[in-house]
Each structure stands twice: as structure tokens, then as C-alpha cells.
All heavy atoms as atom14 arrays in JSON, in Angstrom:
{
  "sequence": "MVSNKGFNDIELIAFSKKIGYELPNDYTEFLLHYNGGYVKNSISIYYKNGEKSLF",
  "atom14_mask": [
    [1, 1, 1, 1, 1, 1, 1, 1, 0, 0, 0, 0, 0, 0],
    [1, 1, 1, 1, 1, 1, 1, 0, 0, 0, 0, 0, 0, 0],
    [1, 1, 1, 1, 1, 1, 0, 0, 0, 0, 0, 0, 0, 0],
    [1, 1, 1, 1, 1, 1, 1, 1, 0, 0, 0, 0, 0, 0],
    [1, 1, 1, 1, 1, 1, 1, 1, 1, 0, 0, 0, 0, 0],
    [1, 1, 1, 1, 0, 0, 0, 0, 0, 0, 0, 0, 0, 0],
    [1, 1, 1, 1, 1, 1, 1, 1, 1, 1, 1, 0, 0, 0],
    [1, 1, 1, 1, 1, 1, 1, 1, 0, 0, 0, 0, 0, 0],
    [1, 1, 1, 1, 1, 1, 1, 1, 0, 0, 0, 0, 0, 0],
    [1, 1, 1, 1, 1, 1, 1, 1, 0, 0, 0, 0, 0, 0],
    [1, 1, 1, 1, 1, 1, 1, 1, 1, 0, 0, 0, 0, 0],
    [1, 1, 1, 1, 1, 1, 1, 1, 0, 0, 0, 0, 0, 0],
    [1, 1, 1, 1, 1, 1, 1, 1, 0, 0, 0, 0, 0, 0],
    [1, 1, 1, 1, 1, 0, 0, 0, 0, 0, 0, 0, 0, 0],
    [1, 1, 1, 1, 1, 1, 1, 1, 1, 1, 1, 0, 0, 0],
    [1, 1, 1, 1, 1, 1, 0, 0, 0, 0, 0, 0, 0, 0],
    [1, 1, 1, 1, 1, 1, 1, 1, 1, 0, 0, 0, 0, 0],
    [1, 1, 1, 1, 1, 1, 1, 1, 1, 0, 0, 0, 0, 0],
    [1, 1, 1, 1, 1, 1, 1, 1, 0, 0, 0, 0, 0, 0],
    [1, 1, 1, 1, 0, 0, 0, 0, 0, 0, 0, 0, 0, 0],
    [1, 1, 1, 1, 1, 1, 1, 1, 1, 1, 1, 1, 0, 0],
    [1, 1, 1, 1, 1, 1, 1, 1, 1, 0, 0, 0, 0, 0],
    [1, 1, 1, 1, 1, 1, 1, 1, 0, 0, 0, 0, 0, 0],
    [1, 1, 1, 1, 1, 1, 1, 0, 0, 0, 0, 0, 0, 0],
    [1, 1, 1, 1, 1, 1, 1, 1, 0, 0, 0, 0, 0, 0],
    [1, 1, 1, 1, 1, 1, 1, 1, 0, 0, 0, 0, 0, 0],
    [1, 1, 1, 1, 1, 1, 1, 1, 1, 1, 1, 1, 0, 0],
    [1, 1, 1, 1, 1, 1, 1, 0, 0, 0, 0, 0, 0, 0],
    [1, 1, 1, 1, 1, 1, 1, 1, 1, 0, 0, 0, 0, 0],
    [1, 1, 1, 1, 1, 1, 1, 1, 1, 1, 1, 0, 0, 0],
    [1, 1, 1, 1, 1, 1, 1, 1, 0, 0, 0, 0, 0, 0],
    [1, 1, 1, 1, 1, 1, 1, 1, 0, 0, 0, 0, 0, 0],
    [1, 1, 1, 1, 1, 1, 1, 1, 1, 1, 0, 0, 0, 0],
    [1, 1, 1, 1, 1, 1, 1, 1, 1, 1, 1, 1, 0, 0],
    [1, 1, 1, 1, 1, 1, 1, 1, 0, 0, 0, 0, 0, 0],
    [1, 1, 1, 1, 0, 0, 0, 0, 0, 0, 0, 0, 0, 0],
    [1, 1, 1, 1, 0, 0, 0, 0, 0, 0, 0, 0, 0, 0],
    [1, 1, 1, 1, 1, 1, 1, 1, 1, 1, 1, 1, 0, 0],
    [1, 1, 1, 1, 1, 1, 1, 0, 0, 0, 0, 0, 0, 0],
    [1, 1, 1, 1, 1, 1, 1, 1, 1, 0, 0, 0, 0, 0],
    [1, 1, 1, 1, 1, 1, 1, 1, 0, 0, 0, 0, 0, 0],
    [1, 1, 1, 1, 1, 1, 0, 0, 0, 0, 0, 0, 0, 0],
    [1, 1, 1, 1, 1, 1, 1, 1, 0, 0, 0, 0, 0, 0],
    [1, 1, 1, 1, 1, 1, 0, 0, 0, 0, 0, 0, 0, 0],
    [1, 1, 1, 1, 1, 1, 1, 1, 0, 0, 0, 0, 0, 0],
    [1, 1, 1, 1, 1, 1, 1, 1, 1, 1, 1, 1, 0, 0],
    [1, 1, 1, 1, 1, 1, 1, 1, 1, 1, 1, 1, 0, 0],
    [1, 1, 1, 1, 1, 1, 1, 1, 1, 0, 0, 0, 0, 0],
    [1, 1, 1, 1, 1, 1, 1, 1, 0, 0, 0, 0, 0, 0],
    [1, 1, 1, 1, 0, 0, 0, 0, 0, 0, 0, 0, 0, 0],
    [1, 1, 1, 1, 1, 1, 1, 1, 1, 0, 0, 0, 0, 0],
    [1, 1, 1, 1, 1, 1, 1, 1, 1, 0, 0, 0, 0, 0],
    [1, 1, 1, 1, 1, 1, 0, 0, 0, 0, 0, 0, 0, 0],
    [1, 1, 1, 1, 1, 1, 1, 1, 0, 0, 0, 0, 0, 0],
    [1, 1, 1, 1, 1, 1, 1, 1, 1, 1, 1, 0, 0, 0]
  ],
  "atom14_positions": [
    [[16.63, 5.66, -15.52], [16.03, 4.72, -14.61], [16.83, 4.72, -13.32], [18.05, 4.63, -13.35], [16.03, 3.33, -15.25], [15.39, 2.3, -14.44], [13.63, 2.38, -14.68], [13.11, 0.9, -13.95], [0.0, 0.0, 0.0], [0.0, 0.0, 0.0], [0.0, 0.0, 0.0], [0.0, 0.0, 0.0], [0.0, 0.0, 0.0], [0.0, 0.0, 0.0]],
    [[16.14, 4.82, -12.2], [16.79, 4.82, -10.89], [16.36, 3.55, -10.16], [15.17, 3.28, -10.02], [16.37, 6.07, -10.09], [17.0, 6.06, -8.71], [16.73, 7.34, -10.84], [0.0, 0.0, 0.0], [0.0, 0.0, 0.0], [0.0, 0.0, 0.0], [0.0, 0.0, 0.0], [0.0, 0.0, 0.0], [0.0, 0.0, 0.0], [0.0, 0.0, 0.0]],
    [[17.32, 2.75, -9.69], [17.01, 1.52, -8.96], [16.73, 1.83, -7.5], [17.34, 2.72, -6.91], [18.17, 0.54, -9.03], [18.33, 0.06, -10.33], [0.0, 0.0, 0.0], [0.0, 0.0, 0.0], [0.0, 0.0, 0.0], [0.0, 0.0, 0.0], [0.0, 0.0, 0.0], [0.0, 0.0, 0.0], [0.0, 0.0, 0.0], [0.0, 0.0, 0.0]],
    [[15.79, 1.09, -6.93], [15.54, 1.18, -5.5], [16.56, 0.36, -4.74], [17.22, -0.51, -5.31], [14.15, 0.63, -5.17], [13.04, 1.54, -5.65], [13.21, 2.74, -5.76], [11.91, 0.96, -5.94], [0.0, 0.0, 0.0], [0.0, 0.0, 0.0], [0.0, 0.0, 0.0], [0.0, 0.0, 0.0], [0.0, 0.0, 0.0], [0.0, 0.0, 0.0]],
    [[16.66, 0.62, -3.44], [17.5, -0.21, -2.56], [16.9, -1.61, -2.52], [15.69, -1.77, -2.49], [17.5, 0.41, -1.17], [18.23, -0.38, -0.1], [18.1, 0.28, 1.25], [16.82, -0.03, 1.92], [16.64, -1.12, 2.77], [0.0, 0.0, 0.0], [0.0, 0.0, 0.0], [0.0, 0.0, 0.0], [0.0, 0.0, 0.0], [0.0, 0.0, 0.0]],
    [[17.7, -2.63, -2.56], [17.21, -4.0, -2.55], [16.59, -4.4, -1.22], [16.82, -3.77, -0.19], [0.0, 0.0, 0.0], [0.0, 0.0, 0.0], [0.0, 0.0, 0.0], [0.0, 0.0, 0.0], [0.0, 0.0, 0.0], [0.0, 0.0, 0.0], [0.0, 0.0, 0.0], [0.0, 0.0, 0.0], [0.0, 0.0, 0.0], [0.0, 0.0, 0.0]],
    [[15.77, -5.44, -1.25], [15.23, -6.04, -0.03], [16.37, -6.67, 0.76], [17.43, -7.0, 0.21], [14.28, -7.19, -0.38], [12.87, -6.78, -0.68], [12.4, -6.78, -1.97], [12.02, -6.41, 0.34], [11.1, -6.43, -2.25], [10.72, -6.06, 0.07], [10.25, -6.07, -1.23], [0.0, 0.0, 0.0], [0.0, 0.0, 0.0], [0.0, 0.0, 0.0]],
    [[16.15, -6.92, 2.04], [17.1, -7.73, 2.79], [16.44, -9.08, 3.06], [15.25, -9.28, 2.79], [17.58, -7.03, 4.07], [16.47, -6.79, 5.07], [15.62, -7.64, 5.28], [16.48, -5.62, 5.69], [0.0, 0.0, 0.0], [0.0, 0.0, 0.0], [0.0, 0.0, 0.0], [0.0, 0.0, 0.0], [0.0, 0.0, 0.0], [0.0, 0.0, 0.0]],
    [[17.2, -10.04, 3.59], [16.69, -11.4, 3.81], [15.47, -11.42, 4.72], [14.52, -12.17, 4.46], [17.79, -12.29, 4.4], [18.88, -12.59, 3.39], [18.59, -12.62, 2.18], [20.03, -12.79, 3.81], [0.0, 0.0, 0.0], [0.0, 0.0, 0.0], [0.0, 0.0, 0.0], [0.0, 0.0, 0.0], [0.0, 0.0, 0.0], [0.0, 0.0, 0.0]],
    [[15.47, -10.63, 5.78], [14.35, -10.61, 6.73], [13.07, -10.12, 6.04], [12.0, -10.69, 6.24], [14.7, -9.74, 7.95], [15.85, -10.4, 8.73], [13.48, -9.53, 8.85], [16.46, -9.53, 9.8], [0.0, 0.0, 0.0], [0.0, 0.0, 0.0], [0.0, 0.0, 0.0], [0.0, 0.0, 0.0], [0.0, 0.0, 0.0], [0.0, 0.0, 0.0]],
    [[13.19, -9.08, 5.22], [12.03, -8.56, 4.49], [11.48, -9.59, 3.51], [10.26, -9.74, 3.37], [12.39, -7.27, 3.75], [12.68, -6.11, 4.67], [13.3, -4.94, 3.94], [14.14, -5.14, 3.03], [12.94, -3.8, 4.28], [0.0, 0.0, 0.0], [0.0, 0.0, 0.0], [0.0, 0.0, 0.0], [0.0, 0.0, 0.0], [0.0, 0.0, 0.0]],
    [[12.36, -10.32, 2.84], [11.92, -11.34, 1.89], [11.21, -12.49, 2.58], [10.19, -12.99, 2.09], [13.09, -11.87, 1.08], [13.52, -11.0, -0.09], [14.8, -11.52, -0.72], [12.43, -10.9, -1.13], [0.0, 0.0, 0.0], [0.0, 0.0, 0.0], [0.0, 0.0, 0.0], [0.0, 0.0, 0.0], [0.0, 0.0, 0.0], [0.0, 0.0, 0.0]],
    [[11.71, -12.92, 3.73], [11.06, -13.99, 4.49], [9.67, -13.54, 4.94], [8.69, -14.28, 4.8], [11.93, -14.42, 5.69], [13.18, -15.12, 5.18], [11.15, -15.31, 6.65], [14.25, -15.32, 6.25], [0.0, 0.0, 0.0], [0.0, 0.0, 0.0], [0.0, 0.0, 0.0], [0.0, 0.0, 0.0], [0.0, 0.0, 0.0], [0.0, 0.0, 0.0]],
    [[9.57, -12.32, 5.45], [8.28, -11.79, 5.9], [7.3, -11.69, 4.73], [6.11, -12.02, 4.86], [8.46, -10.43, 6.56], [0.0, 0.0, 0.0], [0.0, 0.0, 0.0], [0.0, 0.0, 0.0], [0.0, 0.0, 0.0], [0.0, 0.0, 0.0], [0.0, 0.0, 0.0], [0.0, 0.0, 0.0], [0.0, 0.0, 0.0], [0.0, 0.0, 0.0]],
    [[7.78, -11.23, 3.58], [6.93, -11.12, 2.4], [6.43, -12.49, 1.95], [5.25, -12.67, 1.66], [7.69, -10.42, 1.28], [6.9, -10.29, 0.01], [5.82, -9.42, -0.05], [7.24, -11.02, -1.12], [5.08, -9.29, -1.22], [6.51, -10.9, -2.28], [5.44, -10.03, -2.34], [0.0, 0.0, 0.0], [0.0, 0.0, 0.0], [0.0, 0.0, 0.0]],
    [[7.32, -13.48, 1.92], [6.93, -14.83, 1.52], [5.88, -15.4, 2.45], [4.92, -16.04, 2.02], [8.14, -15.76, 1.48], [8.98, -15.42, 0.41], [0.0, 0.0, 0.0], [0.0, 0.0, 0.0], [0.0, 0.0, 0.0], [0.0, 0.0, 0.0], [0.0, 0.0, 0.0], [0.0, 0.0, 0.0], [0.0, 0.0, 0.0], [0.0, 0.0, 0.0]],
    [[6.04, -15.17, 3.76], [5.04, -15.65, 4.72], [3.71, -14.94, 4.52], [2.65, -15.56, 4.6], [5.54, -15.42, 6.15], [6.6, -16.39, 6.58], [7.02, -16.15, 8.01], [8.09, -17.13, 8.43], [8.52, -16.91, 9.82], [0.0, 0.0, 0.0], [0.0, 0.0, 0.0], [0.0, 0.0, 0.0], [0.0, 0.0, 0.0], [0.0, 0.0, 0.0]],
    [[3.75, -13.66, 4.23], [2.52, -12.88, 4.05], [1.72, -13.38, 2.85], [0.51, -13.49, 2.91], [2.85, -11.4, 3.89], [1.64, -10.53, 3.77], [1.99, -9.06, 3.77], [0.72, -8.23, 3.75], [0.99, -6.82, 3.96], [0.0, 0.0, 0.0], [0.0, 0.0, 0.0], [0.0, 0.0, 0.0], [0.0, 0.0, 0.0], [0.0, 0.0, 0.0]],
    [[2.42, -13.68, 1.75], [1.7, -14.13, 0.55], [1.47, -15.64, 0.55], [0.72, -16.15, -0.27], [2.41, -13.69, -0.74], [3.79, -14.34, -0.88], [2.49, -12.18, -0.83], [4.45, -14.12, -2.23], [0.0, 0.0, 0.0], [0.0, 0.0, 0.0], [0.0, 0.0, 0.0], [0.0, 0.0, 0.0], [0.0, 0.0, 0.0], [0.0, 0.0, 0.0]],
    [[2.12, -16.36, 1.47], [1.95, -17.8, 1.57], [2.56, -18.57, 0.41], [2.07, -19.64, 0.03], [0.0, 0.0, 0.0], [0.0, 0.0, 0.0], [0.0, 0.0, 0.0], [0.0, 0.0, 0.0], [0.0, 0.0, 0.0], [0.0, 0.0, 0.0], [0.0, 0.0, 0.0], [0.0, 0.0, 0.0], [0.0, 0.0, 0.0], [0.0, 0.0, 0.0]],
    [[3.63, -18.04, -0.14], [4.26, -18.65, -1.3], [5.75, -18.35, -1.28], [6.15, -17.23, -1.0], [3.63, -18.06, -2.58], [4.21, -18.56, -3.86], [3.88, -19.82, -4.35], [5.07, -17.77, -4.6], [4.42, -20.27, -5.54], [5.61, -18.23, -5.8], [5.28, -19.48, -6.26], [5.81, -19.94, -7.43], [0.0, 0.0, 0.0], [0.0, 0.0, 0.0]],
    [[6.57, -19.35, -1.59], [8.01, -19.14, -1.69], [8.35, -18.66, -3.09], [7.96, -19.28, -4.09], [8.77, -20.43, -1.38], [10.25, -20.22, -1.29], [10.98, -21.47, -0.83], [10.38, -22.29, -0.13], [12.17, -21.6, -1.2], [0.0, 0.0, 0.0], [0.0, 0.0, 0.0], [0.0, 0.0, 0.0], [0.0, 0.0, 0.0], [0.0, 0.0, 0.0]],
    [[9.03, -17.54, -3.18], [9.37, -16.96, -4.47], [10.47, -17.75, -5.18], [11.34, -18.33, -4.52], [9.84, -15.51, -4.28], [8.82, -14.56, -3.66], [9.49, -13.23, -3.32], [7.66, -14.34, -4.59], [0.0, 0.0, 0.0], [0.0, 0.0, 0.0], [0.0, 0.0, 0.0], [0.0, 0.0, 0.0], [0.0, 0.0, 0.0], [0.0, 0.0, 0.0]],
    [[10.46, -17.76, -6.52], [11.53, -18.44, -7.26], [12.89, -17.8, -6.96], [12.98, -16.59, -6.71], [11.15, -18.21, -8.73], [9.71, -17.85, -8.72], [9.45, -17.2, -7.39], [0.0, 0.0, 0.0], [0.0, 0.0, 0.0], [0.0, 0.0, 0.0], [0.0, 0.0, 0.0], [0.0, 0.0, 0.0], [0.0, 0.0, 0.0], [0.0, 0.0, 0.0]],
    [[13.94, -18.6, -6.99], [15.29, -18.12, -6.66], [15.74, -16.95, -7.52], [16.34, -16.0, -7.02], [16.31, -19.25, -6.75], [16.14, -20.24, -5.63], [15.6, -19.93, -4.57], [16.59, -21.47, -5.86], [0.0, 0.0, 0.0], [0.0, 0.0, 0.0], [0.0, 0.0, 0.0], [0.0, 0.0, 0.0], [0.0, 0.0, 0.0], [0.0, 0.0, 0.0]],
    [[15.46, -16.99, -8.82], [15.93, -15.9, -9.69], [15.22, -14.58, -9.35], [15.83, -13.52, -9.35], [15.79, -16.25, -11.17], [14.38, -16.6, -11.59], [13.53, -16.88, -10.73], [14.13, -16.61, -12.81], [0.0, 0.0, 0.0], [0.0, 0.0, 0.0], [0.0, 0.0, 0.0], [0.0, 0.0, 0.0], [0.0, 0.0, 0.0], [0.0, 0.0, 0.0]],
    [[13.93, -14.67, -8.98], [13.21, -13.46, -8.6], [13.69, -12.94, -7.24], [13.84, -11.74, -7.05], [11.7, -13.71, -8.59], [10.89, -12.46, -8.42], [11.02, -11.39, -9.3], [10.0, -12.33, -7.37], [10.28, -10.23, -9.14], [9.25, -11.18, -7.2], [9.4, -10.14, -8.09], [8.68, -8.99, -7.93], [0.0, 0.0, 0.0], [0.0, 0.0, 0.0]],
    [[13.99, -13.85, -6.33], [14.53, -13.47, -5.02], [15.85, -12.73, -5.19], [16.07, -11.7, -4.56], [14.73, -14.72, -4.14], [13.47, -15.35, -3.95], [15.3, -14.35, -2.78], [0.0, 0.0, 0.0], [0.0, 0.0, 0.0], [0.0, 0.0, 0.0], [0.0, 0.0, 0.0], [0.0, 0.0, 0.0], [0.0, 0.0, 0.0], [0.0, 0.0, 0.0]],
    [[16.72, -13.24, -6.06], [18.0, -12.58, -6.32], [17.8, -11.18, -6.9], [18.48, -10.23, -6.53], [18.86, -13.42, -7.27], [19.43, -14.66, -6.62], [20.35, -14.34, -5.45], [21.17, -13.41, -5.56], [20.22, -15.01, -4.41], [0.0, 0.0, 0.0], [0.0, 0.0, 0.0], [0.0, 0.0, 0.0], [0.0, 0.0, 0.0], [0.0, 0.0, 0.0]],
    [[16.83, -11.05, -7.81], [16.51, -9.74, -8.38], [16.07, -8.77, -7.29], [16.55, -7.64, -7.22], [15.41, -9.9, -9.44], [14.84, -8.59, -9.9], [15.54, -7.8, -10.8], [13.62, -8.15, -9.43], [15.02, -6.58, -11.23], [13.1, -6.94, -9.85], [13.8, -6.16, -10.74], [0.0, 0.0, 0.0], [0.0, 0.0, 0.0], [0.0, 0.0, 0.0]],
    [[15.16, -9.21, -6.41], [14.67, -8.34, -5.34], [15.78, -7.96, -4.36], [15.81, -6.84, -3.87], [13.51, -9.01, -4.59], [12.21, -9.17, -5.38], [11.2, -9.95, -4.55], [11.64, -7.82, -5.78], [0.0, 0.0, 0.0], [0.0, 0.0, 0.0], [0.0, 0.0, 0.0], [0.0, 0.0, 0.0], [0.0, 0.0, 0.0], [0.0, 0.0, 0.0]],
    [[16.68, -8.9, -4.07], [17.78, -8.6, -3.16], [18.71, -7.52, -3.72], [19.27, -6.72, -2.97], [18.59, -9.87, -2.87], [17.95, -10.87, -1.92], [18.72, -12.18, -1.92], [17.86, -10.3, -0.51], [0.0, 0.0, 0.0], [0.0, 0.0, 0.0], [0.0, 0.0, 0.0], [0.0, 0.0, 0.0], [0.0, 0.0, 0.0], [0.0, 0.0, 0.0]],
    [[18.85, -7.48, -5.03], [19.76, -6.52, -5.64], [19.11, -5.22, -6.09], [19.69, -4.15, -5.97], [20.49, -7.15, -6.83], [21.49, -8.16, -6.42], [21.19, -9.5, -6.32], [22.77, -8.03, -6.05], [22.26, -10.15, -5.92], [23.24, -9.29, -5.74], [0.0, 0.0, 0.0], [0.0, 0.0, 0.0], [0.0, 0.0, 0.0], [0.0, 0.0, 0.0]],
    [[17.89, -5.28, -6.63], [17.32, -4.1, -7.27], [15.98, -3.63, -6.7], [15.75, -2.44, -6.59], [17.12, -4.35, -8.77], [18.4, -4.73, -9.44], [18.63, -6.03, -9.85], [19.4, -3.78, -9.65], [19.81, -6.39, -10.46], [20.59, -4.13, -10.25], [20.79, -5.44, -10.67], [21.95, -5.79, -11.27], [0.0, 0.0, 0.0], [0.0, 0.0, 0.0]],
    [[15.06, -4.56, -6.4], [13.73, -4.21, -5.89], [13.05, -3.16, -6.76], [12.51, -2.17, -6.29], [13.82, -3.74, -4.44], [12.45, -3.48, -3.86], [11.46, -4.03, -4.31], [12.37, -2.64, -2.86], [0.0, 0.0, 0.0], [0.0, 0.0, 0.0], [0.0, 0.0, 0.0], [0.0, 0.0, 0.0], [0.0, 0.0, 0.0], [0.0, 0.0, 0.0]],
    [[13.1, -3.34, -8.05], [12.38, -2.43, -8.95], [13.1, -1.11, -9.13], [14.29, -0.99, -8.93], [0.0, 0.0, 0.0], [0.0, 0.0, 0.0], [0.0, 0.0, 0.0], [0.0, 0.0, 0.0], [0.0, 0.0, 0.0], [0.0, 0.0, 0.0], [0.0, 0.0, 0.0], [0.0, 0.0, 0.0], [0.0, 0.0, 0.0], [0.0, 0.0, 0.0]],
    [[12.35, -0.09, -9.5], [12.93, 1.23, -9.73], [11.89, 2.15, -10.32], [10.71, 1.84, -10.35], [0.0, 0.0, 0.0], [0.0, 0.0, 0.0], [0.0, 0.0, 0.0], [0.0, 0.0, 0.0], [0.0, 0.0, 0.0], [0.0, 0.0, 0.0], [0.0, 0.0, 0.0], [0.0, 0.0, 0.0], [0.0, 0.0, 0.0], [0.0, 0.0, 0.0]],
    [[12.35, 3.29, -10.79], [11.44, 4.26, -11.39], [12.2, 5.12, -12.39], [13.42, 5.19, -12.37], [10.78, 5.13, -10.32], [11.77, 5.98, -9.54], [12.03, 7.29, -9.92], [12.44, 5.47, -8.43], [12.94, 8.06, -9.21], [13.34, 6.23, -7.72], [13.58, 7.54, -8.12], [14.48, 8.3, -7.43], [0.0, 0.0, 0.0], [0.0, 0.0, 0.0]],
    [[11.45, 5.75, -13.27], [12.04, 6.65, -14.25], [12.04, 8.04, -13.65], [10.99, 8.58, -13.28], [11.26, 6.62, -15.58], [11.85, 7.6, -16.56], [11.23, 5.21, -16.14], [0.0, 0.0, 0.0], [0.0, 0.0, 0.0], [0.0, 0.0, 0.0], [0.0, 0.0, 0.0], [0.0, 0.0, 0.0], [0.0, 0.0, 0.0], [0.0, 0.0, 0.0]],
    [[13.21, 8.64, -13.52], [13.36, 9.96, -12.92], [12.77, 11.03, -13.83], [12.93, 10.97, -15.05], [14.85, 10.23, -12.67], [15.12, 11.43, -11.83], [16.61, 11.51, -11.51], [16.9, 12.71, -10.65], [18.31, 12.82, -10.34], [0.0, 0.0, 0.0], [0.0, 0.0, 0.0], [0.0, 0.0, 0.0], [0.0, 0.0, 0.0], [0.0, 0.0, 0.0]],
    [[12.09, 12.01, -13.22], [11.49, 13.13, -13.95], [10.53, 12.66, -15.04], [10.54, 13.16, -16.16], [12.56, 14.03, -14.56], [13.47, 14.62, -13.52], [13.03, 14.96, -12.43], [14.74, 14.74, -13.82], [0.0, 0.0, 0.0], [0.0, 0.0, 0.0], [0.0, 0.0, 0.0], [0.0, 0.0, 0.0], [0.0, 0.0, 0.0], [0.0, 0.0, 0.0]],
    [[9.7, 11.7, -14.7], [8.76, 11.15, -15.65], [7.33, 11.54, -15.28], [7.0, 11.68, -14.11], [8.87, 9.63, -15.66], [7.87, 9.07, -16.46], [0.0, 0.0, 0.0], [0.0, 0.0, 0.0], [0.0, 0.0, 0.0], [0.0, 0.0, 0.0], [0.0, 0.0, 0.0], [0.0, 0.0, 0.0], [0.0, 0.0, 0.0], [0.0, 0.0, 0.0]],
    [[6.51, 11.72, -16.29], [5.08, 11.95, -16.08], [4.36, 10.73, -16.64], [4.58, 10.34, -17.79], [4.59, 13.22, -16.79], [5.27, 14.44, -16.18], [3.07, 13.34, -16.7], [4.93, 15.74, -16.88], [0.0, 0.0, 0.0], [0.0, 0.0, 0.0], [0.0, 0.0, 0.0], [0.0, 0.0, 0.0], [0.0, 0.0, 0.0], [0.0, 0.0, 0.0]],
    [[3.52, 10.13, -15.84], [2.77, 8.96, -16.26], [1.28, 9.28, -16.27], [0.81, 10.05, -15.44], [3.03, 7.78, -15.31], [4.4, 7.45, -15.32], [0.0, 0.0, 0.0], [0.0, 0.0, 0.0], [0.0, 0.0, 0.0], [0.0, 0.0, 0.0], [0.0, 0.0, 0.0], [0.0, 0.0, 0.0], [0.0, 0.0, 0.0], [0.0, 0.0, 0.0]],
    [[0.57, 8.68, -17.18], [-0.87, 8.86, -17.27], [-1.52, 7.53, -16.91], [-1.16, 6.49, -17.45], [-1.28, 9.29, -18.69], [-0.62, 10.62, -19.05], [-2.8, 9.39, -18.79], [-0.83, 11.04, -20.48], [0.0, 0.0, 0.0], [0.0, 0.0, 0.0], [0.0, 0.0, 0.0], [0.0, 0.0, 0.0], [0.0, 0.0, 0.0], [0.0, 0.0, 0.0]],
    [[-2.47, 7.58, -15.99], [-3.2, 6.4, -15.56], [-4.69, 6.63, -15.76], [-5.17, 7.75, -15.62], [-2.93, 6.11, -14.08], [-1.48, 5.79, -13.8], [-0.58, 6.78, -13.47], [-1.02, 4.48, -13.88], [0.75, 6.48, -13.22], [0.3, 4.18, -13.64], [1.18, 5.18, -13.3], [2.49, 4.89, -13.06], [0.0, 0.0, 0.0], [0.0, 0.0, 0.0]],
    [[-5.39, 5.56, -16.06], [-6.84, 5.63, -16.21], [-7.49, 4.74, -15.16], [-7.09, 3.6, -14.97], [-7.26, 5.16, -17.6], [-6.87, 6.13, -18.69], [-5.62, 6.06, -19.29], [-7.73, 7.13, -19.09], [-5.25, 6.95, -20.28], [-7.37, 8.03, -20.08], [-6.13, 7.93, -20.67], [-5.77, 8.83, -21.64], [0.0, 0.0, 0.0], [0.0, 0.0, 0.0]],
    [[-8.47, 5.28, -14.46], [-9.25, 4.52, -13.48], [-10.71, 4.85, -13.69], [-11.08, 6.03, -13.62], [-8.82, 4.85, -12.05], [-9.53, 4.03, -11.01], [-9.02, 4.31, -9.63], [-9.76, 3.46, -8.61], [-9.29, 3.73, -7.26], [0.0, 0.0, 0.0], [0.0, 0.0, 0.0], [0.0, 0.0, 0.0], [0.0, 0.0, 0.0], [0.0, 0.0, 0.0]],
    [[-11.49, 3.84, -13.96], [-12.91, 4.04, -14.23], [-13.13, 5.05, -15.34], [-14.04, 5.88, -15.28], [-13.66, 4.45, -12.97], [-13.58, 3.42, -11.87], [-13.54, 2.22, -12.15], [-13.53, 3.86, -10.63], [0.0, 0.0, 0.0], [0.0, 0.0, 0.0], [0.0, 0.0, 0.0], [0.0, 0.0, 0.0], [0.0, 0.0, 0.0], [0.0, 0.0, 0.0]],
    [[-12.28, 5.01, -16.35], [-12.42, 5.9, -17.5], [-11.93, 7.31, -17.29], [-12.0, 8.14, -18.19], [0.0, 0.0, 0.0], [0.0, 0.0, 0.0], [0.0, 0.0, 0.0], [0.0, 0.0, 0.0], [0.0, 0.0, 0.0], [0.0, 0.0, 0.0], [0.0, 0.0, 0.0], [0.0, 0.0, 0.0], [0.0, 0.0, 0.0], [0.0, 0.0, 0.0]],
    [[-11.45, 7.65, -16.09], [-10.96, 8.99, -15.82], [-9.44, 9.02, -15.84], [-8.78, 8.14, -15.3], [-11.48, 9.48, -14.46], [-12.98, 9.66, -14.44], [-13.46, 10.28, -13.14], [-12.69, 11.02, -12.51], [-14.61, 10.01, -12.78], [0.0, 0.0, 0.0], [0.0, 0.0, 0.0], [0.0, 0.0, 0.0], [0.0, 0.0, 0.0], [0.0, 0.0, 0.0]],
    [[-8.89, 10.06, -16.44], [-7.45, 10.19, -16.61], [-6.83, 10.89, -15.41], [-7.36, 11.88, -14.92], [-7.19, 10.99, -17.89], [-5.77, 11.19, -18.27], [-5.75, 11.76, -19.68], [-4.76, 12.84, -19.85], [-4.73, 13.37, -21.21], [0.0, 0.0, 0.0], [0.0, 0.0, 0.0], [0.0, 0.0, 0.0], [0.0, 0.0, 0.0], [0.0, 0.0, 0.0]],
    [[-5.69, 10.39, -14.94], [-4.94, 11.01, -13.85], [-3.48, 11.1, -14.26], [-2.94, 10.2, -14.91], [-5.03, 10.17, -12.58], [-6.34, 10.09, -12.12], [0.0, 0.0, 0.0], [0.0, 0.0, 0.0], [0.0, 0.0, 0.0], [0.0, 0.0, 0.0], [0.0, 0.0, 0.0], [0.0, 0.0, 0.0], [0.0, 0.0, 0.0], [0.0, 0.0, 0.0]],
    [[-2.82, 12.19, -13.9], [-1.39, 12.36, -14.16], [-0.62, 12.16, -12.87], [-1.04, 12.63, -11.81], [-1.1, 13.76, -14.69], [-1.7, 14.11, -16.05], [-1.4, 15.58, -16.36], [-1.13, 13.24, -17.13], [0.0, 0.0, 0.0], [0.0, 0.0, 0.0], [0.0, 0.0, 0.0], [0.0, 0.0, 0.0], [0.0, 0.0, 0.0], [0.0, 0.0, 0.0]],
    [[0.51, 11.48, -12.95], [1.39, 11.29, -11.8], [2.78, 11.67, -12.17], [3.26, 11.5, -13.21], [1.37, 9.85, -11.32], [0.05, 9.45, -10.73], [-0.89, 8.8, -11.5], [-0.24, 9.75, -9.42], [-2.09, 8.42, -10.96], [-1.45, 9.38, -8.87], [-2.38, 8.71, -9.65], [0.0, 0.0, 0.0], [0.0, 0.0, 0.0], [0.0, 0.0, 0.0]]
  ]
}
């Protein structure tokens, strides 16, 4: 698992304004440090309208 670069304060404020909701403190702390991630060298299968796609 590879972590993404975290959000900064300005990005979080802009995001909160865009969605019109203040995020919970624990989630804000998570975004500031990690901002999600991805599995390196992974193949994922997705279905859309019953059709299979590989990513």
C-alpha cells in the first residue's frame, strides 16, 4: 500500500466550502496525514452497466 501526500489546510478549507459541510476532526486529521492511497502493482476489476473493465 502506498500513501498519497496529505492535504494541506488551504485545500481542506476549500473542500469543506465546496461540499458545504465541515468535516469531523478525526477525518480531517486523517486527510492531513494520508489522503488515502493505492495498492502498488495491482489489477482491479470494475463493473459498469454489467460490463467488466480492468484497471
